[in-house]
Residue, then its C-alpha position, 0 to 999 in steps of 0.5 A: m740313927w744307923l751308920l749309913d745314915l751318917p755323912l762321911c767324916s772329912n777329918t778325923t776330929q769330926l763328930n757325927c760322922f764315920l770314916c771309911s775303914s782300913g782296905t778302903y777309901a773314901s770317894n764322892g760321899r762313899c767308901i770304895t774297896c781298894p783294888a788288887g795290887s793296892y792297900n790302905d792302912i789308914p781309915g779315913s784315907t781318900s786313896c789306896k797306896q800301891c804295893k811297892p814295885g816288885s810285889y802284888n796282891d790279888l785280893p781287893g780291900a787288902s787293909s796292910e802292906l803285909f798283903c803285898i807279896v814279893s813277885d818272885i814268891v808269888d811266881k814260885l808258889t804258882l809253879y808248885n801249886 
């Protein structure tokens, strides 16, 4: 049986299913990549977390809040590159 043949788990104790990985969230039976400006560090989640105010990431699929960079730093890096 291929992984894609298994349904999404509805909880972390369910067997014979799979959880969406970090950086994605479950929606309508599919794993969706978290959009830029958000992240998901918990496999199996049904939503992504927004970066804290004053920070941002421009990479879709971020799996940690560490990808959210303080906007002031991003602005300075842009100026010098």
